[in-house]
N, C-alpha and C positions, 0 to 999 in steps of 0.2 A: 222924678221919675227913675232916673240910677237907684235911688235908693231904694223905691220900691220894687225895681226889677231885682236888685240883689236880696232883699228880702223875701221875694217870692221864689227865687231861685233856692235859697236856703231851705224854705219850708218844703219846697219840692224835693229836695235830696234828702230832708230828714223823713218825710212821708214815706220815699222809696225805702230806704234803710229799714223804717220800721215795718213797712209790708214784708219785705225780705225775711227780717228777722221772724216775724209772726208766722210766714210761710214754714221757715225752718223749724221753728218749735213743733209746730203741728205734725211735721215728718219725725221729729223725735218722739213725740206722743205716740202716733202711731206705731213706731217701732217699738217702743217701751210696753204698749199695750200687746203687742204682737210676741215679745219676748216673754211677758208674763202668762200669756195664754199658753204659749209652750210649755214653759215650766210647770204652770198649773195641770195640763193634761199630762205631761212626763212622771209627775209625783205620782200619780194614779195607775199608771201602768204597771202591770204584773210579769208579762211575759214580753220576748223580745218581738212577738208579732203585734203586739198593741204599741209598741216604740216606732215600728216601721210604718204603721199606720198614722200614727201621730207625725211622724218626721214627713212623709206623704203629705199629709193634709196642711201642714203649717209653713213649710219650708219653700214650695215653689212660689207661691204669693210672692215672697219677699224676695229671692234671689234671682229665680230662674225657671226654667221649663223643666230639667231633669235633674232630680235628687236622688242619688244612690247611695244605699248603706251597705257597706262590705264588714262583714264581721269574721274573726278568725274561727276555724273548726280546731277540732282536738289536737292537729298537728301543726297548728299556728298559721295555716294557709289560710289567707282573707277570700272569703266567697261573697257575691253578691247576694242580698237577701230581699225578699220583695219584688215588686214587676220591674223595677228599672235595673239596668245593669251597666258597668262600667268596666274600665280595662283594668282587669285584675293584676296585672305585671306591673302597672305603676302602682296601684293600690298596695301591694304587698311591699314594694319599696318604701312606702310611705309608712306603711305599719311598721318595718323594720328600725328605719331610721328615726322614726318618730319626727318628722320635718314635713311641712307641707310641700306639695309639687304640683306639676300642671300649668294649665293656663294661666299667665298672668304672674308667674313666677321664675324665678332663676333656673329652677331645676327642671328637667324633663318637661321646658315649655311647651313643646310641641304637641302635648296631649291636648284633647278636645275639653277636658273638665280641668276644675281645681280640686285637688284632693288636700284635705286635711285630716290629720291624725284625731283620734277621740280620746284625748289624754285624760283619764281619770286619776283620781289621787294615789291608787295602788299601782295601775299600770295603763298601758294603752288598750282599749276596748275594740277599737275598730277603726275603719276609715269613712269619712263622708266625701262622696264625689257628687261636685256640683257643675253642672254644666249651665253657664249664664245664658239668659234668654237675649241678652245684648251685649255686644264688645265693650269692653272699658268699665263695666257696672262694678266690677269687684275692686277697681281702683280707688273708689271712693273709701274714705278713711273710716267714715261712719259705719258703711256697711261692712267695711272689713272687721270693725269691732263686733257689730250685730252678728255676724255670723261666727265669730270667734266665741261669743256668750251663747250662741245656740248649740255650738259643736259642744263646750264644755257640760251645757244642760243635758246634752243626748249621751255623753261619757257618762255622767253622774248616774243617769238613770238606768244605763246599762250595767254598770257596776253595780248598783243596787238590787237589780233582778239577778245578776251572777249570784252575787250572797244569799239572796233569797233560795235560788236553788240550790245552791251548797247547804244551806241549813236545811231545806229540806231533805236532801240525799243524807245528810247525817242524823236525820230523827228516822227517816226509814233504814238506815243502817243500825240504829240503836233500838228500834222494835224488833 
C-alpha cells in the first residue's frame, strides 16, 4: 500500500509539473505571436500616425489599459501623440536621461504610469508611458522582457519613419 501511495504521489507531482509547464509554454507562445504581430505591423508603417494606431491596437491587451506615446518636437520637448495622455514632465525626464522611471521603478515611483525611453540605434526617439491594468503586473520578468522588446520595435519603427522623412525632404530640396 505504501509503495502504491508513493508511486501515486510521484505521478501526481509529475503530472502537475507537466501541466504547469504546458501552461507557461502556452503563455510564451501567445506573447511571441503578439510580438511578431507587432513587428510585422510596424514594419509596414510609413508615418507616425500609423505607428500610434499600431501601438494603441497591440499593446493594451498585453500590458494594461492605457498606453501613451510621447514624441519629441523640434525643440526636443516630448508631447503626447494620439488619444492617450501622460505626464509630460516625467516623460521629459525619461527622454533626457534615457532611463525608465515611474510606477514600479526606483525613480519617480509616485507616477501613475511606467515610462520607458524608446531607444533606437542612433538616438532616443520618444517615450512609451504604460499604466498597468493590475498592480504588480510589471513585476513579472517575462512581461518586462516583452515590454522591452516591444519598446525596441517601436523605437526602430520611429527611427525608420524619421529617416524616410529626412530622405523625402532631401529629395524635395534637390528638386
